[in-house]
N, C-alpha and C positions, 0 to 999 in steps of 0.2 A: 448248405444255405448260401446263396450268393449275397454279395454286398447289397444288392437291391432288396433281396428277401429280408435281410437283417433290418433294414430301415423300415420296410413295410410292417414287419412284426412290431417294431418299437412304436410306430405311430398308432397302430391298431390297439396296442396295449394302453397307450396314453388316452385314447379316445373311447375305450370300452366303458360302457355304463350299464347298470341294470343287468339284463339278461342277454346282452349282446354276445353272440357266438363268435368269438374272435378267431377261433380255428377255421370256421366256415368262411368268414370274411377273408382270412389270410390266404386260403386256398384259391378263392375267386380272384383276389387282388393279384396274387402271383401270376395267375393265368393272364389277367389283363395287362399286367406290367410287362410280362415277357412278350406278348403280342405287340405291345406298344414299342418296346425296345427294338424288335425286329423291324417294325415299320420305320422307326425314327432314326435309328443309328446307322442308316444308309447301307452298310455292307458288313461282311463278316470276314473272318480269316479264310473261310472256305471260298468265298467269292474270289478272293485274291488267288487262292490256289487254282481255281477254275480259270481265272484270267490267264495265269501263267501256263497252265497245262493245255487249255483249249485255244489260247491265242485270240481272244476276243478283240476286235478291232474297234477303236473309237468308243471305248467303254466310258460312260460318265457315271456320276454318283447315282443318278436315277436308274441307269441300266443295272448297276450292281445291286441295287435294292430289290430288283425283280428276280434275283437268283434264289435258289433254295436256301433254307435256314442253315445254321452252323452245323457242319458235320466234320468236326475236327479229326476224327479217326480215319476218315476216308480220303483225305487229301493225299495226292501223290507226293512221294519224297523227291526233292530236287536233286540234281546231279552234282551241284557245286557245294563247296564247304559252307555250312551255315554259320552265322555269327555265334560266338560264345560269350556269355556274360563275363566281364572282367573280374578278377579277384578283388575282394574288398580287404585291402591290407590292414592287418591289425585287428580284424574282427574274427572272433571264435566261430567255429562251425556248430551245428546243432548238437553234435555228440558231446561237445564240451559245455555248451551253454544253451540247453533246450529252452530256457526261459526267454531267450532273445527271439525265438521264432515268431514271426508276424509283428514284431515290435516296431520295426522300421520298414515302411513301404518301399524303401529304396534298396533293401538288402535281402538277398537270399542266403539262408544259412545251410545250404547244401549244394552239391554240384554233381557232375558226371565225369566218369572216365571217358574222355573224348576219343581215346583210341578204340573204344568199343561202342560208344553211343553218340547220337547226334541230337543236339538241342532243337526242338521244334517250337516251344513256347515256354516262357517262364513268367510267373505271377506271384505277387505278394498281396494278401488280403488282410490289411491291418485291422479292419473292423471286426474280424472273427479270429484273428491271430493264427492265420494259416499261410502256408506257402505251397507252391506246386510247380512242377516241371513236367511238360509233355515231351517225350523223346522217343527215338527209335533205335533199335539195335540192329545194325546191318539193314537188310531190306525187309525186316519183319514188321508186323503190325505195331503201330505206335502204342506206347504205354504212358499212363499218367500216374505220377507219384504225388501224393498230398501229404503234408506234414502239419501237425498242430501240437499245441502245448497240453491239450487235454482232450478227453473223449467228447466233451461238449462242442468242440470245434466241428465235429462230424455229425452231430445230432441234427436230423432233418435235412441233411445236405446230400442231394443226389450226386451222381457222377457225371461230369460233363461229357456229353456225347453218347451216353447210354440211353437207349429208347425207353419210353415209359412202360412199354409192354414187358420189360424185364421185372417190373414190380419193385418192391422195397429191397434195397441192397443191404445184406447183413453187415453189421460193424462189430465184429468180435475180434478183439486184438490178441489172438492166440497164435498167429503165424500160419494158420492153415490156408491153403489155396482153395477157394470155393468157386464152383460153377454157378452162374446166375443166368436166368433167361433161357434155360434149356441147353441142349448140346450145341446149338448154333448161336448161343449167347456170348457171354464174356466170362472172364476170370477175375477174381478179386482176392487180394491178400491184405490183411490188416494185422499190425504187430507193433511192438515197442522196440525200436533199435537200441535205445538206452532208457534208463529210468527217466520219466518226465517228458518223454518224447513219443508221440503217437504218429504212425505212418499207415498209409493205404496206397496200394498200387492196383491199377486196373487196366485191362485191355480187352478189346473185342476179339472174339475168336477163342479157340480152346487149346492152344499149344502151351502147355505148362512149362516146357523147357525154355521157351522164349521169355516167359515171365520171370523164371529163376535167373536167366542171364541178365535180364533188365535190372533186377534187384541187386545183383552183384556189381552192376556198373554205377550204382549210386554211391556218392562220396559224402559222408556225414561230417567230416572233419575239416571242411573248407567253407568259406563264405564268399559270395559273389554279389556284385552290384546289379540292380535292375536297370542296366544301362539301355538307353534308347536314343534314337536320333531326334528326339524331341525333349526340350527342357522348358519348364514354365518358370520364368524369372519373377513374375509378379502375380500375387494371389489376392483375392478380396480379403478384406479385414476379417480375422477370425477363422479363415479357411485353412485346411490342411489337406495334404494328399493322403488318401486312405487306401488306395489301390493302384497297383502298377502292373501292367501286362504288356509283353512284347511277343508277338507271334511272327516267327520266321519260317513257318511251314513251307511257304511258296517262294522263299528267298532264292535268287535275287530279283525275281519278277514280281514278287508281291510281299507286302509287309504291313502289319497292323500294330499300332501302339495305342494303348488305352490307359488314361490316367483318370482316376475319380477324385474329385474334390468334395470334402464334407465340411459342414459347419453346423454344429449341434446335430440333432437327429432329423430335422425337417428340411435341410438344405443339401442337395446333392447335385453335382455338375459332372457330366461325362465328357471328357475331352478325348478326341480320337483323331489320330493321324492315319489315313488310309492311303497307301502307296500301291500303284499298279503300273507295270511297264507299258500296258496298253491303254491306260486311261488317257482320253483326249484332253486337250486344253479346255478349261472350263468356259462355257458359253454364258454362264450366269452373269447377269448385269449387276454391278455393284449398287447397293442402295444404303450403304453405311461406310464410314471411314473408321478403320481400326488401327489405331497407332500410326496414322499417316498412310496406311495401305488400304486397298479396297476390300470391303467386306460385304456379306450378304446375310441379312436377317430373314429367315424363312417366314412364310405367310402367317403361321400360327403364333409367331412372336416368341417361341421358346427354343430356338436353335440358331446359332450364328456361325458363319463360316468365314474364314480368312482366305481370300482368293489370291491367285498368282503364284501358288507353289507348283512347279512343274510335276505333272503326272501324279498329283496327290490332292487329297481333300483333308483339310484340318478344320474340325468343327468342335463347338462347345454346345452341348445339349443340356439345358438347365430346366427343362419342363418337369412339372410335378408328376411322379410315376403312377399315381392312382387317379384315374378319371373320376370326377364327381366327389373326390375327398380332398379338400384343400388343406394346407398347413393351418394349424390352429393360430389364433391371434397372438402376435408377439413372437412367432417362430416362422417367419416368412422364409421362403426359399430364395435361391439366387435369382438375379435379374439380368436383363440384357446388358446393363451397365457393368455388372460383375463379369459377364462373358467377355465384354469388350476389354476389360482390364487384363483378363487371363490371356486372350489371344494377342493383345498388343505387346505383351511381354514374352510371347512364345518364341523360342529359338529352335529352328529346324536345321539339321545338318545339311551341308552343301551337297553332299553326295549320299543319298539314302541307301545306296547299295555298297557303301564302303564303311564297315564297322569301325575302322580306325578313326573316323571323323565323329563318331558318336560320343556323347558325354556319358 
């Protein structure tokens, strides 16, 4: 279950009365929310990979939005060294402290043997107490590892990048490697690396030896920071960061950073930094001032962009995820003023292609 799914489920449970079929509503709402996210969140990590691989010229935010949906498993592996999340000094790894997994959205409690594996994306889902890393071993198909404190973290949660045609993915933590989606589908393994820690690895394709090598490259005894070239120094009252994701699949030609802000269960703001070497200078005319800098409030009034960042788009999307279902009275979502507060205090690294400048 994604961070968005978790919030949708909570809202539907709160609003359920009488014989309302919350499961049916949740399924429909998820579909609507996902379609809305694809339309509203401008672009995805795959768009950046395509920018880097295909060399699109003069790509703008609108151009990126027209590319296919997220296909994280199919992106080409860059030829340069990818960034590595820095160590979190003094923090125990998942093997020593499984209870810390997902507790801090700024910390990963696992890592990789970088002599054998390459980081493609790392993420922390504090709302569901999970962490994940997508990585590759050599030139092989990318692998996704997800870890959580309990089996509940995986309940109802699909595998990112696995097509719906694969059907339900079994989550039996017995260490067996299972084929899903037929012989041309994917492989999944779920197990307990140590008591109190649950893990799942998945990959498209059917080479079991690659999956075994990928599992061997995971390091459970180290902790790393969810470092990114974006830092939010000002947050609206009562808001906290509940999700951190850095996608470097197309690095150095492409990069995506996503931070989710939460306030209670009805307020969610998605902050995204989208960098592409071929993104043209923005031609959008400013209609707002954001911390003394030009900004642009989109026509529907639920998305704000900070202009003037070379080859990048920095946006704050604060629209309610369920069309036709508004937050209940007294539990209002974020506003344009909140988005202005966030973007006014946003700090972006001077060189997005130099990880040494990231915080």
